[in-house]
C-alpha positions in Angstrom: -24.9 2.6 2.8 -22.0 2.8 5.2 -19.8 0.7 2.9 -20.1 3.4 0.2 -18.9 6.0 2.7 -15.9 3.9 3.7 -15.2 3.1 0.0 -15.2 6.8 -0.9 -12.8 7.7 1.9 -10.5 4.8 0.9 -10.5 5.6 -2.9 -10.0 9.3 -2.3 -7.0 8.8 0.0 -5.5 6.1 -2.1 -5.8 8.2 -5.3 -4.3 11.2 -3.6 -1.4 9.1 -2.2 -0.8 7.4 -5.6 -0.6 10.8 -7.4 1.6 12.4 -4.7 4.0 9.4 -4.7 4.2 9.2 -8.4 5.1 12.9 -8.7 7.3 13.2 -5.6 8.4 9.7 -4.5 7.0 10.6 -1.0 4.0 9.3 0.9 2.9 12.0 3.5 2.1 10.9 7.0 -0.8 13.4 7.0 -2.6 10.9 4.6 -1.2 7.5 5.5 -1.7 7.7 9.2 -5.4 8.8 9.2 -6.0 6.2 6.4 -4.9 3.6 8.9 -7.1 5.0 11.7 -10.1 5.0 9.4 -9.2 1.5 8.3 -9.4 0.4 11.9 -12.8 2.0 12.2 -13.9 0.1 9.1 -12.5 -3.1 10.6 -14.5 -2.4 13.8 -17.6 -1.9 11.7 -16.9 -5.3 10.1 -16.3 -6.9 13.5 -12.7 -7.6 12.5 -10.7 -5.2 14.7 -8.2 -7.8 15.7 -7.6 -8.8 12.1 -7.2 -5.1 11.1 -4.8 -4.5 14.0 -2.7 -7.5 13.2 -2.7 -6.5 9.5 -1.4 -3.0 10.4 1.4 -4.5 12.6 2.5 -7.2 10.1 2.2 -4.9 7.1 4.4 -2.2 8.7 7.0 -4.5 10.3 7.2 -6.7 7.2 8.1 -3.8 4.8 10.4 -2.1 7.4 12.3 -5.4 7.7 12.5 -5.7 3.9 13.6 -2.0 3.7 16.4 -2.5 6.2 17.6 -5.8 4.8 17.8 -4.3 1.3 19.7 -1.3 2.5 22.1 -3.5 4.4 22.7 -5.8 1.4 22.8 -3.1 -1.3 23.9 0.0 0.6 21.1 2.1 -0.9 17.4 2.7 -0.1 15.0 0.4 -1.9 11.8 1.3 0.0 10.7 4.2 2.0 9.0 4.2 5.4 5.9 5.7 3.7 5.5 2.4 1.8 5.4 0.6 5.1 2.9 3.0 6.6 0.7 2.6 3.5 0.8 -1.2 3.7 0.0 -0.9 7.4 -3.1 1.1 6.4 -3.9 -1.6 3.9 -3.6 -4.2 6.6 -6.1 -2.2 8.7 -8.6 -2.0 5.8 -8.2 -5.6 4.5 -7.0 -7.5 7.6 -3.9 -9.6 7.9 -5.4 -12.1 5.4 -5.5 -9.4 2.7 -1.8 -8.5 3.0 -0.6 -11.3 0.6 -3.1 -10.2 -2.0 -2.1 -6.5 -1.7 1.5 -7.4 -2.1 0.9 -9.8 -5.0 -1.1 -7.2 -6.9 1.4 -4.4 -6.0 4.4 -6.4 -7.0 2.9 -7.6 -10.3 1.8 -4.1 -11.3 5.2 -2.7 -10.2 6.9 -5.3 -12.3 4.8 -4.3 -15.3 5.7 -0.7 -14.7 9.4 -1.6 -14.6 9.1 -3.6 -17.8 7.5 -0.7 -19.6 10.2 1.7 -18.3 12.9 -0.7 -19.5 11.5 -0.5 -23.0 10.9 3.3 -23.1 13.7 4.9 -21.0 17.3 5.2 -22.3 18.9 4.3 -19.0 16.4 2.3 -17.0 18.9 1.2 -14.3 18.9 4.7 -12.9 15.1 5.0 -13.0 13.3 4.9 -9.6 9.8 3.6 -9.4 7.4 4.7 -6.7 5.8 1.7 -5.0 2.9 3.7 -3.4 0.7 3.7 -6.5 1.1 0.0 -6.8 0.3 -0.6 -3.1 -2.7 1.7 -3.6 -3.9 -0.4 -6.5 -3.4 -3.6 -4.4 -5.2 -2.2 -1.4 -8.2 -1.1 -3.4 -8.6 -4.3 -5.4 -8.1 -6.5 -2.3 -10.6 -4.4 -0.3 -13.1 -4.6 -3.2 -12.8 -8.3 -3.5 -12.9 -9.0 0.3 -15.7 -6.6 1.2 -17.7 -5.4 -1.7 -17.8 -8.1 -4.3 -18.1 -11.1 -1.9 
């Protein structure tokens, strides 16, 4: 029964974050940070607090490192700090071992999104794509596979 409570909280927050990021290109801390805290509570309930904490740390630092490297190489922002906070929350929910699945799913769906835009938008090079909805999809599918469908 508890898994359904956690699942509802996760889906509700991820859906809200995906819609907000899609519309505004912004992931608010008021949703990403509590999502990470509840993720650590879920990890505690799963007896995997250390895996959740490592997942948060690696998820956040990994995307911040990528963000800074991209900005240094290209001179423009490629990722926002909200994406790093959302991946950190995903790491709390799925553990460090779920991060690769989250990023694989998010990257693939983001690529499909970019390909669709390249076929439908007149000047796709100037089109920005929010990564939050893709991270949300990756987090949900990874969590589902790791904890619900196992």
